[in-house]
N, C-alpha and C positions, 0 to 999 in steps of 0.2 A: 421578941422575934426579931432579931439586928434587920435594918434597913439594908445592907449592905451582902444579903444574901441574895443571888439571884431566886431569882426564880421563875420555872421551866413550865411547860405546857402543853401535855401530846397530844392535841386532838384522831379518836383513831387511839384503840388499847391493841388490837392484830397482831399479829406475830411482826413484823417491820417496827414497830414499837418496842420492842421485847426484843428484836438485837437491834436497834438502837441504843435502848437502854443498857444488857451491855455492853455494849465497846465502850458506853460513859464511862461507865464503873471499871474496864481496864485497863483508858486511855485517861483515865483522873491524875494517878503518880507524877505520871510526866507534864498534859497540857494545864489541867490544872486541878488544885487537892484543898482546896476550899468546900464549904458548905455551899451545898442546893436545897433548893427546894426545887421541890419533881411533882406534877399533878399529869397523870392519866384522868382522861375521862372517854369514855365507854360504857354505852348503854347494856352492854352481854359483859358475859365472862372478860378478864383480860389475856391476855397470852393467846386466845380463836378467836375475839371475837364474833362476827356475827359470819361472816363467808367459814370459819372454820369450828365453830361451836356447837358445843356436844345437841341441843335440841333438834336435831333432823331424822334424815329416815335411816334407817340402819341400817338398809341394804347399797346408802351410797358408798360409793369408796375414792380413794388417793387413784391419782392414773401413774403414779410412782409405787416400786416396789418398795420393801421396809429401808431395808439397804441402802437402799438410795433418797433417807431424808433425814438431813442434823439439822439443826440450828446456830450448831459452834464454829466458832470464825477457827477451822484448824492452822496447822502449818505449810500450808499450802496457799494462804492468803495471803497477795502483795498486797499488803498493808503499811501505814506506819505504824501502827499502835500493836501491843504485843499476842501470841495466837493466846488460844483459851482453849484449850481442844475437851471434848464434852463428847456423853453418849451419844449418837442420832439416833432413833427410834428403835430398827432392833436391840439396842444395843439398852435402851432402857426401860425397855418392856421386859428384858432379859435380868436389868436389875431391879426391876421392883417385885418380880415371883421368886429372884431368890434372896428378895429382904436387903440388895448390897443399897436398893436406891429407898429411905422408909418416908421420902417426907411429899406422898401422896393421900389423893382421899381413901374413904374405902370403897372403894369398887364396884358397882354390880356385879351379878353372876354376871350377865350376857357380854361387860367388859373382861371380866377372870377368864372366859372360855375364850376369847380372844389372844389375851395376851399369853396364851398358852400352847393355845394355839400358830401363834405370829412365828414367822422364821423371816429371811435374810430377800425369800424373793415371793412372800407376799402380799398384797395390794392390801393394805389394810383400812377399813370401812376411816369414813371420818371421823365419825365416834370420838375412836382411839384417835387418830389424834391430834383431836382434842387436845385427850389428857396430856398429851403428850409438849402442845407447846404451852397448855396451862403451867404444866411445871417447871417449863422453861422462864415463862413470865415471872414469876413469883421465885425464882433462885437468883433471875436479875438483880430483880426489885429490893429481895435482901443483901447482894451486892454490895448493893448503898445505902444500906444502912436503914436510917429511922428516913431517910430524905423524899420515899412514896409516899404517896397520896391517891386512891382511885377514885375518881369522879363517877357512880353508877346511874350516867343518863348523858345526853345530850346536850353536845357542846352546841349552842344554835346563833352567836354571832361574836367578830370580833372585831373591835374597835381599837384605833388607836385614844393617846390620857394624851392629855398637855401636857404636862408633867416627866413624858415619857412612859414608856412600854405600853401596853395594851389592856384591856379588856376583854377576857370572858363569859361570856355570857349562857350558863346551862338554863338548862331547860326547867330546872326544876326551882331557879328561880337564883339562883345562886352567882355571883363573880365572880368571879378567880383573875388576878391580879398577876398577869406575868409581865418577866423583862425580854422575852424568849417565845417563841411560840410553832411548832411543828406541826406538821398539818400530815397523818398519816391517817389515811382511809385507805380501804380496800377495791373492791371493784360496790360503786353507787349507781344509786339509783337518778334516771333523769325523765321529764318531762320527753314521753311520747314523739318520736320527729314525725310530720307532716301525713304521713305515709300510713303508718303506723295508728296515730289520732284519729284518720279519715278510716282503718277498718272499726277500731274499738266502737267510732259511729253509727257504724254501717250492723256493724252484727246486736248493737243497743235496737238498734232501728226494727231489727230483723228477726228479734228475735231470736239471735244465733251465740255465738259466743267466738272471744277473739283473747289470746294470753296476749301481748305483744310482751316485746323481747326485756326477759327478769333473772334473777337468778332464779333457778330451775324450782329449788325446795321453794321459796316464799311463793311461789302461786300458785293459785285454788284449781284446784282440777277438777271439782267435785259436782260440778253444773254437768259433764258430760257422761253423755250414758253409756252402758254398755253393745254393746256392739255399734254405736255409730263411728260414723267415718273421719274423721277431727285432717286434715293437712296439715303435714305439718317441715312450715321455711326454715330449713340449718339441718347438718350430718353432725356436728362439732358434738364435742363433751355436753356441749349444756342437749341434745339427742342426746347421748346415751345415756342420762341420767335420766331423763325425760320416757323413757322405754323402763328400766327402774322402777319412779312409780307407777307406771302407768301399769302396770305388767305382772312384776313381781311386788309391787305394793298395794294391789286390788285381788292376789290372793291368787297369781299361778303359780307356780314352780316347774323348773325345770328338773328335766329328770335324762341320768344318764344311760344311751343303746348297748343294747348287747355288739354292738360293730363297733362301740368307743365317741361313737355320735352322742348328738344333745337333742332330748325332745323337748316339746312345750307343752305342758299341763294345763290347759287355762282354766279360767276357774267362774266362766260365764260375764262376768263383770268386766271385759275387760274393751274398750272401743278400736277400729279397725282403724291403722294410721298408713297415708300415706303418703310423705317422705322426698324432697331431693333439697339439692343446693346450686352451687355454685358450676360447683364439680360435678355435685351428680354423685356424690359414693361417700363414705366415713374418714373420720381420721385413720391414721396405718396404724397396727397393733404398735403395744410398746413389745421388745425384743427379747427373747429368749433363751437366743442366744452367748455363746461365751468369748472371743476371743483366741485365733488358736495359731497364726501368725505375729510375725515380732510389733511387739510393743509404735504404737505411729506417736510416740513421742513429743513436742510440742509443734504449736501451728509450721509450717516453713514459707508459708509462702501469702497468707493473710497477717504478712506480722505488724511491728510498732515503727520496722520499718520502713516498707514492702508505702504506706499509707503516706508515713515523712515523705515517701520519695514525691508519690502521687503529688501533696502538698506543695511542693517545693516548684512542678511540674506546671498546675491548674491553678486559678487563682479559687473557684468555687469545684466544687466536685459532683462527683452524676453518678449513681445508686448503683443502674444499672450498665453507665459503660466505661466505671470507671472500681468500681467496687465489688460488684458484683460478679465478675471476669477472675478474681484473686477468690470472692468466698468458693465459686465453683473448683477453679485449681485445686484450693485445699479439698473441698468434700470427696473430692476424686483422687490426690494422695493419701487420702484415707483408705480410703473404698478399695484400690487397685491394688496397697501396701496388702492387705489382710488378706484378698482373691490371693496375691501371686506368692505370699508366704505360707498362710495359713492350708493355701487349697493349693498345689501346684501340682494339683492333678488336672486341674482344670485351667492350666496354666501351657501358652506355649515358646514362655518367655521367663526368664531366670527376672528376679524383681530388680539388682542391682546396675542391670543392663534399663532394663524401662525407664526406672527412677532417673537416674543421669540420663537420657534422651529427656525424658519429660517434664525435667526442671527447665528445658531452655525451650518449651513449645507454650504457645498460648491452648486456651481451656477450648477456645474455636474458632482455633487453626485445622487445616483439614491434614495439617501433621501430627495433630492430637488420634485425632480420628481414625488415623493409620497403625497410630501405633499402639492402639487396643487394638484394632482387626485384629493386629501380627499380635502378641499377647495373648486376646483374652478370643479363641476362634466362636468360642458359643453367646454369635449377641443377645441369647436374652440379660447376660451377663454385662450386660454395659452399661454404664453407668446415664441415663439422660433423666435431666433434674429437667428440663419440661417437660417431659412423659410423663414423668412423677407429680410435678405441682397443676397440667389440667388432660389427664390420664383420658381423660375422652376429644380431647380438640379436635374438633374435625368431624370427627364421627355423627352419622347420622342412624337412629335406629328405623326398623321395618317396623317393626309395633311395640304393643305393652309388654303383651311377651317377648320380648328379644331386649328390655329393657331386662326386667327382671331377670332373666338367664347368664345378661351381660354383669348387672351392679351382686350380683352372688358369686359370679365366678371371679370379679373381681376378687372380694371377698373372704374365696376359702383361697385364691394364686398368692395373697399378702398374710392370712397367718398359715402358710405354704412356709415360704418367706423366711415368716418375721419372732415365728412360735416354733420352732426349728431348728437342731442345731447341728443344723447342714448347711444353713447360710449366716456366718458369723460378719461374712461384708456389709448389712445390714447392722450390722451393730458398730460399726464403721465408718458409716456415713454417720451415722444418728449421731456417736462422739463428737464428731467432723464439724459438723452441723450447733451441738452445743458448743463447745470450745469456742467456734468463729461468733454464737450468739451474744458465749460471753464478754468478748472483748471486743464488741462490737461499741457498746458505748465507751470504752476504754480510751481505740489509738484512736476512734475519728471526731473529730469533734465538730458538735453536733455546730455550731456557726458557719463551718468551712463545708456545709452542702447546698445545694441549692434547692429552692424550697420544694419543686417538683421530688424530693431526693426526700428528705423529712417528712414526706407525705408516704413515701417509697416504705422507708422505713419503720413508722407506724401503721404501713396498710398490709400492702405485699407483702415485706418482709415477713414481716412478725407475722404471719397469716402463715405463711410456707411452714416456716418455724414450729410451727406447731400444729401444723397438715403433718408434720411426719418426724416431727419427734413428739412432741406431746397425746398420743393419741392415749387411747384406754389400753387399760389389760386384754391381751387376747381373750378370753374367755368370754368378753363382755360382745366380742364378733363373735362366736358361737353361739351366742345366747341370743344376735340379734339374728346370724339364720335359721337359727328354731325357728323363729317366733316370726322370721319370713314365710317360712314349713308350712305352718300353723295358718295359715292366711290374716296372722295380724299384724304386718308389713309389708308395705307392699312399695316398691320404689317407684320413684317420679321423672328422674332420670338428672340431664345435666341444667345447665340454665335455665334454673325452672325460677319462673313468672307465677307471680300472684298479682289475681284483682278479683274486684266485687260485682258481682252484677246484678244494679236496681232492680228490676224488671224480676228477677225472679229468686232475689234475700238471698245467695247461694254463695258460696266463695269457692272463685278458676284459679285450678293451679292448671302449668301448662309448659310443656318443654318443646321447645320448637325443635333440637334436637332428633326429640323423641317422637314427636307431634303425638305424645300422652295427651289429654283433658280431660280435669278430673278436678267434678264441684259437691261443694259439703256444707252443713252448718256451720262444724269448728275449724278455724284457724290456731295456732298455732304455732306463734313466732319462734324458736328454740337458739336462742341465741341473749347473749349479754346486750342489754340494753349499749348503745355510743354514746360513747366518755362523750361530757359536756356539759361547760363549765356554764353557760348561759342558762341552758333549761336542767340545771341542775334540783334537783329534790333534797339534796343534801344542803340544809340551813346555813352552815356555815361555809361551801363553794360560794353557796345564791349570795350571802355577804359578805363575801370578799370583792362577787364580782357586782355587787351591786356600789360598792360604798369606791372602788377600787384602786383596793387593795390589794389586790389580784387582781389577773388578765388571763385570757382566752390566748390559746396561742395562735395568731394572722402566721399565714404563708402568703409571699407574693408570686404568682406560679403564672405560666402564658395565658392560663384562660382563668385570672383575677385575684383573687381574694380570697385565699380556702383557709378556714380555721377546723383548729384539725380539736376542738373540742377543749381540750388540750389543759387544764392549770399551768400555766409558763414561768419554769424557774428556772435560776440562772445555773449557769456550768457548778456553781458550790451549792444546789436548791434552792439558792432564797426563791422568797413569792418573787415577781416581777410586777408592778404595778399598773393598772392600766399610764400614767406617762412615762413606761418606758425604764425605770427605775427597780435596783432588786434593793427592796428592802432587807436592812442587814439583820433584822433579830427577827424578822418570818420567813421561816425551811416549810417546803414539799415535797414529802415523797410520796412513791405508787405509782399502780398502775394507767392512775388519771393524772400524772404530772406528763411534758414535756422532753422530762431530764426518759435514759433509755434504759427502764423499768426491765427486770431480771429474778421477780418473786419473792417472796422473805427467805424461804427455807431454800435447800438443793441437796447438790450431789456431795459427802462427803470429799477431800480431799483432787476437788478440783479449782482452789481459786478462783471460786464461784463471782461474783457479780453481786445480788446484792449482801454477799459483806463485805465490798472493797468496798463499797457506798456508807455501808453504818458505821465504818468504821470512821473513813474520811469524815463524813455529816458528823459525827458522834466529837471527832477532834474540832471540827471549822465550829457549833455547839458551845465546848469543852472555853474554847480563846474566845469568845463572846461573851461567855457570861466572867474568864479570867478580867480582862479588859473593863464589863463593865461592872464587876467590883470594885476595882485599881480606881476608876476613877468618883466611884462611891457615888454613882445619880442613880442608884436603883430605888423606886418610887418606894415609898415611903408606907407605901401603905396597908393594912393586912392581907394576907395572900388570898383571903377569900372573904368572900362580905354576905349575907344573906339567906334566907330560910336553913337551918342545918338538911 
């Protein structure tokens, strides 16, 4: 093979790699049409990868409806490359059924049944999603001719070569010679932090059980006995998956009641879960309402121009002081526009009058509050973002029963608002936060944020967005209530603290706000592990950190140096080494990097951030390949050596 053919190695073959491959194919005619060698290193089936693989419990679902899932860069995406529309998940399923899409495997009958029952509003299984993602990968690879080689193994290291380029070592003994490397990991595992490691040691010494933060479907829950009390720390999406695995996954089933409710029929193999978190409540339900009012249109307040104005006024930006008031005002604009135009019977003021006055007011001003009071007589419909974030802030509960009643009522109220056609303003709020979340990474230069705000962006802001916008399907919350009524799920309340009692050998869960204390031999930390390059169990991340080719993002805050745990990348997604210098031929993308991650697939026609990033990254990689090819400095070694 000619020495002037650039070799590009993708480490990780999940949906993010598939998206970048598709963009490389789309941009080749414009940037670099020369030949390429492309290698994808992925131990699981490429396209779905580890997180979205077929081989997981069939009861696990996406938290997005089929109509809201696409891998294609449609015409709404603001990018330099060409649009390449294609079927989202719902259209793909229909195409498989009517044989307009034939390049798919012979699906087993359960998947065939899912294809037939899928509608635009179905929350599909992860097994079905895996097939869409794998189909998309195959399609992207074919569009690059015979350039793509897949290696079904794990990369274990990256080193620089003396003559230029990099050596990528594989677990099967082979070595790939790369001129350009892109790490595209999803959620990776890390060694437990000191607290979790202490819990694991405690459980081992006292004959208990502890599940440290991990991807839920990869945890062995078999040691948990039927009827055993289990403390669960965390009530987010990992908690929803946990319920599916430990309840229906152990043979129980849900049954509709004559009054339209839901009843859980246990198998007798289920444990009893005692669940709590900082908020004390689960994520908000996905929304079933449709907008009835005026189209909200583009963002009005959190815009590139508004951020540019802030940048001119301030040397560096503070998230809470400078950005959050604009985000809150944008959320209010979407919310009240829908409320006043879609439900005018609930309003005492017309939208045009409201909007004209609203535009000139600060979100946290008394005048804005007065305007809302005048326009919306029912205070229960007022948008209170702080209460939304912390529903039990400052509340003290009398006893355990009061906690149970409060959390159950909270879930019921959430379903009444979000799984009902009567409150489309909740969808308007959802869209506002989604559009802002997608826009933040584009209009806010991360280097102009103070260090504390970079923590807030990846911490509180991401968490708040996930809590409001990335919750489970509504039927999962109904199941949660049914499990509670069946006595298999108890709520611990907000402000959960977990400790270990050496004298008794039991874990202790307590909430200062509720006064409830529970002890148990088993503890599950229901969340993904925190990102940490330094503690990563991923051999490539560990190698990058150890060699200094990559580094962990460090922020200097008023409390001292703080590590985000993320792999530090430049605005162009170049890895930044321990010396602070971006590596021109090493790139990183995904939730574990310091770039503003926004998933790998998205809603159609939303100018989705991951598609913008994929396009820009693909063009950057092609530009580097073009320069290398022109200089004829490509390493002359064969693309791969070692065992087959």
